[in-house]
C-alpha positions in Angstrom: 132.7 -12.5 -17.2 134.4 -9.2 -17.5 133.1 -5.8 -16.3 131.8 -4.8 -19.7 129.6 -7.9 -20.1 128.1 -7.4 -16.6 127.1 -3.8 -17.4 125.4 -4.8 -20.6 123.3 -7.5 -18.9 122.2 -5.2 -16.2 121.0 -2.6 -18.7 119.0 -5.3 -20.6 117.3 -6.6 -17.4 116.2 -3.1 -16.3 114.4 -2.6 -19.6 112.1 -5.7 -19.1 111.4 -5.5 -15.3 109.3 -2.7 -13.5 111.0 -0.1 -11.4 109.2 -1.4 -8.3 107.3 -4.5 -7.5 103.5 -4.5 -7.3 103.4 -5.2 -3.6 105.8 -2.4 -2.9 103.8 0.3 -4.8 102.6 3.1 -2.6 98.8 3.8 -2.8 97.6 7.3 -3.4 95.1 8.5 -0.8 92.5 11.1 -1.4 93.0 14.2 0.8 90.7 14.2 3.7 88.6 17.3 4.2 88.9 18.7 7.7 86.2 20.5 9.5 86.1 24.3 9.9 87.2 23.9 13.6 90.6 22.3 12.5 91.5 24.9 9.9 93.0 27.2 12.5 95.8 24.7 13.0 96.6 24.3 9.3 99.2 26.4 7.3 97.8 29.3 5.3 98.5 27.5 2.0 96.6 24.4 2.9 93.7 26.4 4.3 93.2 28.4 1.1 93.4 25.2 -1.0 90.6 23.5 1.0 88.5 26.6 0.8 88.8 26.5 -3.0 87.8 22.8 -3.2 84.9 22.8 -0.7 81.5 24.3 -1.5 80.4 27.3 0.7 78.6 26.3 3.8 75.4 28.3 4.5 74.2 28.9 8.0 70.8 27.4 8.8 68.9 29.8 11.1 66.9 26.9 12.6 69.9 24.6 13.2 70.8 23.9 16.7 74.1 25.4 18.0 77.0 23.1 17.2 78.9 23.4 20.5 78.7 25.1 23.8 82.4 25.1 24.5 84.1 28.4 25.2 86.4 29.9 22.6 90.1 28.9 22.6 92.1 30.8 25.3 89.0 32.0 27.2 89.5 32.1 30.9 86.6 30.3 32.6 84.9 31.6 35.7 84.1 29.1 38.5 80.4 28.0 38.2 79.8 29.8 34.9 78.6 28.1 31.7 78.4 28.7 28.0 75.1 28.4 26.2 74.0 29.2 22.7 70.4 29.8 21.4 69.1 29.7 17.9 67.1 32.8 17.1 66.9 32.6 13.3 63.1 32.0 13.3 62.4 35.3 15.1 64.9 37.4 13.1 63.4 36.2 9.8 60.0 37.6 11.0 61.6 41.0 11.9 63.9 41.1 8.9 62.7 44.6 8.0 64.5 45.9 11.2 68.1 46.8 11.0 69.2 44.8 14.1 66.2 42.6 15.1 68.3 40.7 17.6 68.9 43.8 19.7 65.3 43.5 21.0 66.2 40.2 22.6 69.3 41.7 24.3 67.3 44.6 25.6 64.6 42.3 27.2 67.3 40.1 28.7 68.7 43.1 30.5 65.2 44.1 31.7 64.7 40.6 33.0 68.1 39.9 34.6 69.4 43.5 35.2 72.7 44.9 34.0 74.7 44.2 37.1 75.0 40.5 36.4 76.7 41.2 33.1 79.0 44.1 34.1 80.3 42.9 37.4 83.7 41.6 38.6 83.3 38.2 36.9 83.7 37.8 33.1 80.3 37.5 31.4 79.3 37.4 27.8 76.1 38.3 26.0 76.1 38.8 22.2 73.9 37.9 19.3 73.9 37.7 15.6 70.9 37.2 13.3 71.1 33.4 13.7 72.5 32.8 17.2 72.6 34.3 20.7 75.6 33.4 22.9 75.6 33.8 26.7 78.2 33.0 29.4 77.0 33.4 33.0 75.8 31.5 36.0 73.1 28.7 35.5 70.5 30.9 37.3 71.0 33.7 34.8 71.1 31.4 31.8 67.8 30.0 32.9 66.3 33.5 32.7 67.9 34.1 29.4 66.4 30.8 28.1 62.9 32.0 29.2 63.3 35.3 27.4 64.5 33.7 24.2 61.6 31.3 24.3 59.1 34.1 24.4 60.6 35.5 21.2 61.1 32.3 19.2 58.1 30.3 20.5 55.5 33.1 20.6 51.9 32.2 19.7 51.7 35.3 17.5 54.5 37.3 15.8 52.6 40.5 15.0 50.8 42.8 17.4 48.3 45.6 16.6 48.9 48.7 18.7 46.5 51.7 19.0 48.0 54.9 20.4 46.2 58.1 21.3 47.7 61.4 22.7 45.2 63.6 24.5 45.9 67.1 25.9 43.4 67.5 28.8 42.9 71.0 30.1 40.9 69.7 33.0 41.8 67.0 35.5 38.2 66.3 36.4 37.9 63.5 33.9 38.7 61.2 36.8 35.4 62.0 38.5 33.2 59.2 37.0 35.8 56.5 36.3 38.4 56.8 39.0 36.9 53.9 40.9 37.3 51.7 37.9 41.0 52.5 37.4 43.6 50.0 38.5 47.0 51.5 39.3 49.9 49.6 37.9 52.8 52.1 38.2 54.0 55.6 38.8 56.8 57.9 37.7 59.3 60.2 39.4 57.5 63.4 38.5 54.0 62.3 39.6 53.1 60.4 36.4 50.5 57.6 36.8 49.8 54.4 34.9 46.4 52.8 35.1 44.7 49.8 33.6 41.0 50.0 32.6 38.4 48.3 30.6 37.9 49.3 27.0 34.4 50.4 27.7 35.5 52.7 30.4 38.2 54.2 28.2 35.6 54.8 25.5 33.5 56.6 28.1 36.3 58.9 29.1 37.1 59.7 25.5 33.5 60.4 24.7 33.3 62.8 27.6 36.5 64.6 26.5 35.1 65.1 23.0 32.0 66.8 24.4 33.8 69.1 26.8 36.0 72.0 25.6 39.7 72.2 26.1 40.4 68.6 25.3 42.5 68.1 22.1 43.5 64.9 20.4 47.1 65.3 19.4 47.8 61.9 17.8 45.7 58.8 16.9 47.6 55.9 15.2 47.1 52.2 14.6 50.3 50.3 13.9 51.1 46.7 13.3 54.5 45.8 14.8 56.6 42.6 15.4 56.4 41.1 18.9 59.3 42.4 21.1 60.4 45.3 18.8 60.2 49.0 19.8 57.6 51.3 18.4 58.2 55.1 18.5 55.3 57.5 18.3 56.2 61.2 18.3 54.3 64.5 17.9 56.3 67.7 18.1 56.0 71.5 17.5 59.1 73.7 17.0 59.5 76.9 19.1 61.8 79.6 17.7 63.4 82.2 19.9 66.3 84.6 20.0 68.9 82.8 22.1 71.9 85.0 21.5 73.6 87.3 19.0 75.8 86.7 16.0 78.0 88.8 13.8 76.7 89.1 10.2 79.3 91.5 8.9 82.7 92.8 9.8 81.5 96.2 10.9 80.8 96.9 14.5 77.0 97.3 13.8 76.8 93.8 12.3 75.5 92.0 15.5 72.0 90.7 15.1 69.9 88.3 17.2 70.6 84.7 16.7 67.6 82.4 16.0 67.5 79.2 18.0 64.9 76.5 18.1 63.4 74.3 20.8 61.1 71.3 20.2 58.0 70.9 22.3 57.2 67.2 21.9 55.6 64.0 23.2 57.7 60.9 22.5 56.5 57.4 23.3 58.7 54.3 22.9 56.8 51.1 23.5 58.2 47.5 23.4 55.5 44.9 24.0 56.5 41.2 24.6 53.8 38.5 24.6 53.6 36.1 27.5 53.9 32.4 27.2 50.1 31.9 27.1 49.7 34.6 24.5 46.9 36.4 26.3 48.9 39.3 27.7 52.1 41.3 27.2 54.9 42.8 29.3 55.3 46.4 28.0 58.4 48.5 28.3 57.2 52.1 28.3 59.4 55.2 27.8 57.4 58.4 27.7 59.1 61.8 27.5 57.2 65.1 27.5 59.1 68.4 26.7 57.1 71.6 27.0 57.9 75.3 27.0 56.1 77.7 29.3 57.3 81.0 28.0 60.3 83.0 26.9 61.6 85.8 29.2 62.9 88.8 27.3 66.3 90.0 28.7 68.5 93.0 27.8 72.2 92.4 27.1 75.1 94.7 26.0 76.4 93.9 22.6 80.0 94.8 21.5 78.9 97.5 19.0 81.0 100.3 17.8 78.1 102.3 16.3 74.5 102.4 17.5 72.9 101.3 20.7 74.7 98.6 22.6 71.7 97.1 24.2 69.9 94.2 22.5 67.2 91.7 23.6 67.4 88.0 23.8 65.0 85.3 25.0 65.5 82.9 27.9 63.2 79.9 27.6 61.4 78.4 30.6 61.0 74.7 29.7 59.9 71.5 31.5 60.5 67.8 30.9 59.0 64.7 32.5 60.3 61.2 31.8 58.5 58.0 32.6 60.4 54.7 32.2 58.5 51.7 33.5 57.9 48.1 32.5 54.3 47.0 33.0 53.9 43.3 33.5 50.9 41.1 32.7 49.0 43.6 30.7 46.0 41.6 29.5 45.1 41.9 25.8 41.9 43.7 25.3 42.3 46.2 28.1 43.4 49.8 27.8 46.5 51.2 29.4 46.2 54.9 30.4 49.3 57.0 31.1 49.4 60.4 32.7 52.5 62.2 31.6 52.1 65.0 34.1 50.7 68.6 33.9 52.5 70.9 31.5 51.9 74.6 30.6 49.9 74.3 27.3 51.6 71.3 25.6 51.9 71.9 21.9 49.8 75.1 22.1 50.3 78.8 21.4 52.1 80.5 24.3 51.2 84.1 23.8 48.3 85.8 25.4 46.1 88.7 24.4 48.0 91.6 22.9 51.4 90.2 24.1 50.2 89.9 27.7 50.0 86.7 29.8 46.2 87.0 29.8 44.7 84.2 27.9 47.9 82.2 27.7 47.6 78.4 28.6 48.3 77.7 32.2 48.1 73.9 32.6 47.5 70.9 30.4 47.6 67.2 31.4 49.2 64.8 28.9 47.2 61.5 28.6 48.2 58.5 26.5 45.7 55.7 25.7 47.2 52.4 24.7 45.5 49.3 23.3 47.3 46.1 22.3 46.0 43.0 20.5 47.3 40.2 18.4 46.5 40.7 14.7 44.3 37.6 14.6 42.3 38.6 17.7 41.9 42.1 16.4 40.4 40.8 13.2 38.2 38.4 15.1 37.0 41.3 17.3 36.3 43.4 14.2 34.3 40.6 12.7 32.3 40.1 15.9 31.6 43.9 16.0 30.3 43.7 12.4 28.1 40.7 13.2 26.7 42.5 16.2 26.0 45.6 14.1 24.3 43.4 11.5 22.1 41.7 14.1 21.0 45.1 15.5 20.3 46.3 12.0 18.2 43.1 11.4 16.3 43.7 14.7 15.5 47.3 13.7 14.3 46.1 10.3 12.1 43.4 12.0 10.5 46.1 14.2 9.8 48.2 11.1 8.3 45.2 9.3 5.9 44.5 12.2 4.6 48.1 12.1 4.2 48.1 8.3 1.5 45.9 6.8 3.6 44.7 3.9 7.0 43.2 4.8 9.9 43.7 2.5 12.3 40.7 2.8 14.4 41.7 -0.2 15.5 44.9 1.4 16.4 43.0 4.5 18.8 40.7 2.6 20.4 43.7 0.9 21.0 45.4 4.3 22.6 42.2 5.7 25.0 41.8 2.8 26.0 45.5 2.9 26.7 45.4 6.6 28.6 42.1 6.6 30.5 42.6 3.4 34.2 41.7 3.2 35.3 45.2 2.5 34.6 46.3 6.0 37.4 44.2 7.5 40.1 45.4 5.1 39.1 49.1 4.9 41.5 51.1 7.1 40.0 53.4 9.7 40.3 57.2 9.2 42.4 58.9 11.8 
């Protein structure tokens, strides 16, 4: 067989036989999808391809944290641990807030203190709307766990807060009720915090309404999410001449410059329900700014023409600041704050004919606080309506005994009108 014949036979055999045997054929394997944790070790091209193939993964706020391992490259501290907490249930309730998870961070600092997070050892405390991450000692993490549980496992999510600001010209309101006040705190400028029964608080307010010199500056009822911060503010601007300014290029263009101060009462309240749901821990921040008077002072203005003397005002102002956390404040009791004595808070400063005569000398700032869960507040309102209905029925019974002919139809009408459903939903007038 010559070389030409062998080449022809090889060509014919290749046309009828497969390129590779069946047993030697390589199987195609479907590409395996890696988890998100492994994508950091893939090339950029493969990562983008997997992201295009996989459907987007949505975070479940109620899902348990996947892992409590520290991030890659994190230097561990001896004895410290990582822990993650799911807070999605709470942030969904407070979704109207811009950063609802900040309230949890603030209360963790109040419970543990800031020194354990800003010391020599590396510590971590951060939170998103679905998860809170903490890295610290087991003792601190246990306290963090308790605070988070009070947010996510609270018996009620919404609280009803009643705030009243009173300007008391006389401090003798203490005369009849001081023995019923329970002191629970004090401030650096002589402020006081008392706890009292609702009936005693109503007695004090009724006495103040009868006497002259007591003014109600604010009266608000607000429903707020458990643990968030409520800000109540009442203010009055005070304008004065604090300096001079040039209004034209000429030497006579200097005129008094109008400045403004704000006389105000600002209350920031953050109540957090206890585990039992029958009380709150309240973080209270009360700031009172007041202006006593403005002292007129002569100065020399750089004028080229005209008198060089001008008058400016120097304000005499005061500020008191109370920052306290009241623990175990029972629901249904009134918290009374004394913000200190100020010279006529939010009142006219001038006397008669520009003299100090008749100007306000001293005013005590009082704050009445009442807290209830929304369900208990509605129940209390219904009980009050039922009590009023029963008293109305008793009065009608007495009238019926005196009259010879009873009128049962009028009695039914009175009961329905007193216990109607509109009374529970109608807001109270401030």
